[in-house]
C-alpha positions as CSV (number, residue, x, y, z in Angstrom):
1,X,75.8,61.0,108.5
2,X,73.1,58.7,107.0
3,X,69.5,59.9,107.4
4,X,66.9,57.2,107.2
5,X,63.3,58.4,106.8
6,X,60.0,58.3,105.0
7,X,59.6,60.9,102.3
8,X,57.3,61.7,99.3
9,X,59.5,61.5,96.2
10,X,61.9,59.0,94.7
11,X,65.2,59.1,93.0
12,X,68.1,56.7,92.8
13,X,67.2,53.1,93.8
14,X,69.5,50.8,95.8
15,X,68.9,47.2,96.8
16,X,69.3,43.6,95.9
17,X,70.8,42.4,92.6
18,X,70.0,38.8,91.8
19,X,71.5,36.9,88.9
20,X,72.2,33.3,88.0
21,X,75.9,32.6,88.3
22,X,77.0,29.0,87.8
23,X,80.3,29.7,89.6
24,X,78.6,30.0,93.0
25,X,78.5,27.1,95.4
26,X,76.1,26.7,98.3
27,X,75.0,24.5,101.2
28,X,75.0,20.7,100.9
29,X,73.5,18.1,103.1
30,X,74.7,14.5,103.4
31,X,72.3,12.0,101.9
32,X,71.5,9.2,104.5
33,X,68.7,7.4,102.7
34,X,68.5,6.1,99.1
35,X,65.0,7.6,99.0
36,X,66.5,11.1,99.4
37,X,67.4,11.2,95.7
38,X,65.0,12.9,93.2
39,X,65.4,13.6,89.5
40,X,66.8,17.1,89.1
41,X,68.7,17.1,92.4
42,X,72.2,18.7,92.4
43,X,74.7,16.4,94.1
44,X,78.4,16.3,94.8
45,X,80.5,13.3,95.8
46,X,82.7,13.9,98.9
47,X,85.3,11.7,100.5
48,X,88.0,12.1,103.2
49,X,91.4,10.8,104.3
50,X,92.7,9.7,107.7
51,X,93.7,13.3,108.5
52,X,90.1,14.3,108.0
53,X,90.8,16.2,104.9
54,X,87.7,16.4,102.7
55,X,87.7,16.0,99.0
56,X,85.0,16.7,96.3
57,X,85.0,14.9,93.0
58,X,86.1,17.3,90.2
59,X,85.6,17.0,86.5
60,X,87.7,15.5,83.8
61,X,91.3,16.6,84.1
62,X,93.2,16.7,80.8
63,X,96.5,16.7,82.7
64,X,95.9,13.3,84.2
65,X,93.9,11.6,81.4
66,X,90.3,10.6,82.1
67,X,90.5,10.6,85.9
68,X,88.2,12.7,88.0
69,X,90.6,14.6,90.2
70,X,90.2,15.4,93.8
71,X,89.5,18.9,95.1
72,X,90.4,19.5,98.7
73,X,87.6,21.4,100.3
74,X,89.0,21.7,103.8
75,X,89.4,19.8,107.0
76,X,86.6,18.8,109.4
77,X,87.4,18.7,113.1
78,X,84.5,16.6,114.2
79,X,83.2,13.7,112.1
80,X,85.0,13.0,108.9
81,X,81.7,13.7,107.1
82,X,79.6,16.4,108.8
83,X,75.9,16.6,108.1
84,X,76.3,19.8,106.0
85,X,79.1,21.5,104.2
86,X,79.4,24.9,102.5
87,X,81.3,25.4,99.3
88,X,82.2,28.9,98.2
89,X,82.3,28.1,94.5
90,X,81.2,25.4,92.2
91,X,81.3,24.6,88.5
92,X,84.2,26.9,87.5
93,X,85.8,26.0,84.2
94,X,88.7,24.2,86.0
95,X,87.0,22.6,89.0
96,X,83.4,21.6,88.4
97,X,82.1,19.2,90.9
98,X,78.3,19.6,90.9
99,X,76.3,16.9,89.1
100,X,72.7,16.4,88.4
101,X,70.6,13.4,89.2
102,X,69.0,13.0,85.8
103,X,66.7,10.0,86.1
104,X,65.7,7.4,88.7
105,X,64.4,4.2,87.1
106,X,62.2,1.8,89.1
107,X,65.3,-0.3,89.8
108,X,66.5,2.5,92.1
109,X,69.5,3.0,89.9
110,X,70.4,6.7,89.3
111,X,72.3,8.5,86.6
112,X,74.5,11.4,87.5
113,X,75.4,13.6,84.6
114,X,77.2,16.8,83.8
115,X,76.6,18.9,80.7
116,X,74.5,16.1,79.2
117,X,77.3,13.6,79.8
118,X,77.1,10.7,82.3
119,X,79.6,9.5,84.8
120,X,80.7,6.1,83.6
121,X,83.4,3.6,84.0
122,X,84.5,0.1,82.9
123,X,83.7,-2.7,85.3
124,X,86.1,-5.2,83.8
125,X,89.2,-4.2,85.6
126,X,90.3,-2.6,88.8
127,X,91.6,1.0,89.2
128,X,89.8,2.1,86.1
129,X,89.2,5.8,85.8
130,X,85.8,7.5,85.8
131,X,84.9,9.3,82.6
132,X,82.2,11.5,81.2
133,X,80.4,9.7,78.3
134,X,77.2,10.3,76.3
135,X,76.4,6.7,77.1
136,X,74.4,6.6,80.4
137,X,75.7,4.6,83.2
138,X,73.6,3.4,86.2
139,X,74.7,3.6,89.8
140,X,72.8,2.1,92.7
141,X,72.6,4.2,95.9
142,X,73.7,2.1,98.8
143,X,74.5,2.6,102.5
144,X,77.8,0.8,103.1
145,X,78.1,-0.6,106.6
146,X,80.4,-3.6,106.3
147,X,83.3,-1.9,108.0
148,X,81.9,0.5,110.6
149,X,85.4,1.1,112.2
150,X,86.7,2.5,109.0
151,X,83.5,3.8,107.4
152,X,81.2,4.6,110.4
153,X,78.8,7.0,108.7
154,X,75.3,6.3,107.8
155,X,75.6,8.0,104.4
156,X,74.9,7.0,100.8
157,X,77.6,5.8,98.4
158,X,77.1,5.1,94.7
159,X,77.6,1.4,93.7
160,X,77.8,-0.2,90.3
161,X,77.3,-3.8,89.6
162,X,78.2,-6.3,92.3
163,X,81.5,-4.8,93.5
164,X,82.3,-1.3,92.2
165,X,82.0,1.9,94.3
166,X,83.0,5.4,93.4
167,X,85.9,6.2,95.7
168,X,88.7,8.6,96.4
169,X,92.1,6.9,95.8
170,X,94.6,8.4,98.3
171,X,97.8,7.5,96.5
172,X,96.5,8.6,93.1
173,X,94.7,11.8,94.3
174,X,91.7,11.1,92.1
175,X,88.4,9.4,92.0
176,X,88.0,5.9,90.5
177,X,85.8,2.9,90.3
178,X,87.1,0.5,93.0
179,X,86.3,-3.0,94.1
180,X,84.8,-3.1,97.5
181,X,87.5,-5.5,98.7
182,X,90.3,-2.9,98.2
183,X,89.4,-0.8,101.2
184,X,93.1,-0.3,102.1
185,X,93.6,1.8,99.0
186,X,90.5,4.0,98.8
187,X,87.9,5.9,100.7
188,X,84.3,5.9,99.7
189,X,82.8,8.9,98.1
190,X,79.5,9.8,99.8
191,X,76.7,11.8,98.3
192,X,75.7,15.3,99.3
193,X,72.6,17.0,98.0
194,X,72.5,20.8,97.4
195,X,69.9,22.4,99.8
196,X,70.9,26.0,99.5
197,X,72.4,28.4,96.8
198,X,74.8,31.2,97.5
199,X,73.0,34.1,95.7
200,X,74.7,37.5,95.2
201,X,73.3,40.5,97.1
202,X,74.7,43.9,96.4
203,X,74.8,46.5,99.2
204,X,74.9,49.8,97.3
205,X,76.4,53.2,98.2
206,X,73.8,53.9,100.8
207,X,74.7,50.8,102.9
208,X,71.2,49.3,102.5
209,X,69.3,46.8,100.4
210,X,66.0,45.0,100.6
211,X,65.1,41.3,100.1
212,X,62.1,39.0,99.9
213,X,61.6,35.3,99.2
214,X,58.1,33.9,99.7
215,X,59.1,30.3,99.9
216,X,62.8,30.2,100.8
217,X,64.6,30.7,104.1
218,X,67.7,32.9,103.9
219,X,70.9,32.8,106.0
220,X,72.8,36.1,105.7
221,X,76.6,36.0,105.9
222,X,78.7,37.9,108.5
223,X,78.6,41.6,108.0
224,X,74.9,41.8,107.2
225,X,72.0,42.5,109.5
226,X,68.3,42.1,108.6
227,X,65.5,44.4,109.9
228,X,61.8,44.3,109.7
229,X,60.0,47.6,109.7
230,X,57.0,49.0,111.5
231,X,55.4,52.5,111.4
232,X,53.4,54.0,114.2
233,X,51.5,57.3,114.4
234,X,51.9,59.2,117.7
235,X,50.3,62.7,118.2
236,X,50.1,63.2,114.5
237,X,53.8,62.2,113.9
238,X,55.0,59.1,112.3
239,X,57.8,57.0,113.6
240,X,59.7,54.2,111.8
241,X,60.9,51.3,113.9
242,X,63.7,48.9,112.6
243,X,63.5,45.6,114.4
244,X,66.8,43.7,114.3
245,X,66.1,40.0,113.5
246,X,69.7,39.1,113.0
247,X,70.9,36.9,110.1
248,X,68.2,34.2,109.7
249,X,65.3,35.4,107.5
250,X,62.2,33.2,107.5
251,X,60.5,32.7,104.2
252,X,57.8,35.2,103.5
253,X,59.6,37.9,105.6
254,X,60.5,41.0,103.7
255,X,63.5,42.8,105.2
256,X,65.7,45.8,105.0
257,X,69.4,44.8,105.1
258,X,72.3,46.9,106.2
259,X,76.0,46.2,105.4
260,X,79.2,47.6,104.1
261,X,78.5,50.0,101.3
262,X,79.4,49.0,97.7
263,X,80.0,45.4,98.7
264,X,78.9,42.1,97.3
265,X,77.6,39.5,99.7
266,X,76.5,35.9,99.2
267,X,73.5,34.8,101.4
268,X,72.5,31.2,101.4
269,X,69.1,30.7,99.8
270,X,67.6,27.4,101.0
271,X,65.7,25.0,98.8
272,X,62.0,24.5,99.6
273,X,62.8,21.1,101.2
274,X,65.4,22.6,103.5
275,X,63.1,25.5,104.3
276,X,60.4,23.1,105.5
277,X,62.9,21.4,107.7
278,X,64.3,24.6,109.2
279,X,60.9,25.4,110.9
280,X,62.0,29.0,111.6
281,X,59.5,31.2,113.3
282,X,57.9,34.0,111.3
283,X,57.9,37.7,112.2
284,X,54.8,39.6,113.2
285,X,54.1,43.3,112.9
286,X,56.3,43.7,109.8
287,X,55.0,46.4,107.4
288,X,57.5,45.5,104.6
289,X,56.1,43.4,101.8
290,X,57.7,41.9,98.8
291,X,57.4,40.1,95.4
292,X,59.1,37.1,94.0
293,X,58.9,38.5,90.4
294,X,58.7,41.9,88.9
295,X,55.1,42.9,89.3
296,X,52.8,45.6,90.6
297,X,51.8,45.3,94.3
298,X,48.2,44.4,95.3
299,X,48.0,44.9,99.0
300,X,44.8,47.0,98.9
301,X,44.1,50.7,99.8
302,X,47.0,52.5,101.2
303,X,50.4,53.9,100.3
304,X,53.3,52.1,98.7
305,X,57.0,53.2,99.2
306,X,60.3,52.0,97.7
307,X,63.8,52.1,99.2
308,X,65.6,55.0,97.4
309,X,68.4,57.5,97.9
310,X,67.1,61.0,97.6
311,X,69.6,63.5,96.2
312,X,69.2,65.9,99.2
313,X,67.2,64.0,101.9
314,X,69.2,60.8,101.9
315,X,68.2,57.1,101.9
316,X,64.7,56.2,102.9
317,X,61.3,55.0,101.7
318,X,59.7,57.2,99.1
319,X,56.7,56.9,96.9
320,X,57.3,54.6,94.0
321,X,54.5,56.2,92.0
322,X,52.5,59.3,92.1
323,X,50.4,59.8,95.2
324,X,51.8,56.6,96.7
325,X,50.0,54.3,94.3
326,X,51.2,50.8,93.5
327,X,54.2,50.5,91.3
328,X,56.1,47.7,89.6
329,X,58.3,46.1,92.3
330,X,61.5,44.3,91.3
331,X,61.9,40.5,91.9
332,X,62.9,39.5,95.4
333,X,62.8,43.1,96.5
334,X,60.9,44.6,99.5
335,X,58.7,47.7,99.7
336,X,56.9,49.5,102.5
337,X,53.1,49.4,102.6
338,X,51.1,51.6,104.9
339,X,47.4,50.7,105.0
340,X,44.8,53.5,104.6
341,X,43.5,53.0,108.2
342,X,46.9,54.0,109.6
343,X,47.0,57.3,107.9
344,X,43.2,58.1,108.2
345,X,43.6,61.0,105.7
346,X,45.5,62.0,102.6
347,X,49.2,62.3,103.1
348,X,49.1,65.6,101.4
349,X,47.2,66.9,104.5
350,X,49.6,65.7,107.2
351,X,53.4,65.8,107.7
352,X,54.7,62.4,106.7
353,X,58.4,62.5,107.4
354,X,60.6,61.2,110.2
355,X,62.7,64.3,109.8
356,X,61.5,67.1,112.1
357,X,62.1,70.8,111.6
358,X,65.4,70.6,113.7
359,X,66.7,67.8,111.5
360,X,66.4,65.1,114.1
361,X,65.8,61.6,112.7
362,X,63.4,59.7,114.8
363,X,64.3,56.1,114.0
364,X,64.1,53.4,116.7
365,X,66.4,50.4,116.3
366,X,65.2,47.5,118.4
367,X,66.0,43.8,119.0
368,X,63.6,40.9,118.9
369,X,62.8,41.6,122.6
370,X,62.1,45.2,121.8
371,X,64.9,46.5,124.0
372,X,66.9,49.4,122.6
373,X,70.2,48.4,120.9
374,X,73.3,50.2,120.0
375,X,75.0,48.3,117.2
376,X,77.9,50.8,117.0
377,X,79.7,53.2,119.4
378,X,77.1,55.3,121.2
379,X,77.2,59.1,121.5
380,X,74.9,61.7,122.9
381,X,73.7,64.7,120.9
382,X,76.7,66.7,122.2
383,X,79.1,64.3,120.6
384,X,80.3,62.6,123.8
385,X,80.9,58.9,123.6
386,X,78.6,56.9,126.0
387,X,79.5,53.5,127.5
388,X,75.8,52.7,127.7
389,X,72.4,54.3,127.4
390,X,71.7,56.1,130.7
391,X,68.2,57.3,130.1
392,X,65.6,57.6,127.3
393,X,66.3,60.2,124.7
394,X,68.2,60.9,121.5
395,X,71.5,59.2,120.8
396,X,73.8,58.8,117.7
397,X,75.0,55.4,116.7
398,X,76.2,53.9,113.4
399,X,75.7,57.3,111.7
400,X,72.1,57.5,112.7
401,X,70.2,59.5,115.3
402,X,68.3,57.0,117.4
403,X,65.4,57.7,119.8
404,X,65.7,55.3,122.7
405,X,62.8,54.6,124.9
C-alpha cells in the first residue's frame, strides 16, 4: 500500500524527466491566414484524398528518386482538414515531415527548410518533383478559394510563381509541384503550424511525478491525473489535501501527477501563442510551487519540501535541505512550500507528519468542487468493498487511506 505524507528527511527522488527528442511529434493547428507565419515556426504540409485519408509531406525518399513521399497520418471523420491534428512522432530518420519557416521577406514569400536545405522545384514543366536544395526557393502563402466544392477550406497553401502549388498527387503517392489547372490529379497541401510538443514525462516506481511550466499550458494524456496540494493545520495536526484538477494544467500551476508506475507518458506542452489562446482558468489555494530551470527557490520564510521516496516511510514530501531550507530545484519540477505563518513555530517542536501513531494516512482527495472522490474501488477499514461513501470517515482507495468529510 502506498503511503503519502509529509516527513522530515529525503532519500530517492522521483518525478519528471524532460529531454529534447527530435523523434517526438505534437499538436498542429491549421494556418488560415498568411499573417500566421513567423520565422522559426515549425510547419507541416498536409493533404487528403476523397476518402478523407490525411497525408503529411515526408522527406526525400531514395527509393522513388527526389519525390517527397506521402505519409498517411489517419482518417478524419468530420472535415477533410480538421482545425488541429496530433502526430505521435516526427522527424524520424525515415519519415521526417516537420519543416522550419526560415525567413519571411517583405514580399510575403516564405522559405521552408529542413536541415539547412530548402524545399525547391523546377517551374518549367509539370509533374516535377520537389527536392531539398541548398539554393533557397520562395513560396507565397495563399488561400485557394477558386473551387470551393472541391477545396472548401479556408486554409493556407504554398504557391510558387504564377501557377505552381505544392500538392499531393494521388496516383503517384507523393508530393509535387503542380499547375493549378490540373486539379483532377492532385489535392492541395495545406499548412499546419506546430503549437504543442509531446514532451516525455516519466512516472517512476512510486506512481508519482511533479511538473511545472510558468508560461506553457499542458494537456496530460490518458492515464495521468494532476493534483494541486494544500496543507491545513487543525488542532495541532497537519492535513494534506490533493485537489484533482483532471488533465488540463494551466500555465503557472505546479502539480503532483499520478499514473502507472515505471511508465513513460507524453503530455502536450503548448506553445506560448497557443497558451494565450487557451484562456484556461488558474488554480487558487495551491501550495505547490515550481521552477522552469534548475535553481534555488526564493519564496520567502518558510519550509521547502521535495517529492521523494523514503526507504521506510514511503513516498511523500520531505525536506530538500537541512531544516527545510531552500534547495536547488530541478527544471520543470514542483516542490511544496509552507509559509512560516502556517507553522507558527519551528517544525522541531511540533509533529509534522500525516502519519499518526496508529499508521493512518490522513490524505484528502478532492475534486474541483471539493466533494470527496473515490478514483478506484472503495473499501472501509475492515476491508469490505463499498459501492459508495455512506458517511464521513476513513476509507481505502487506490492504495491510500482517505479521510472523507
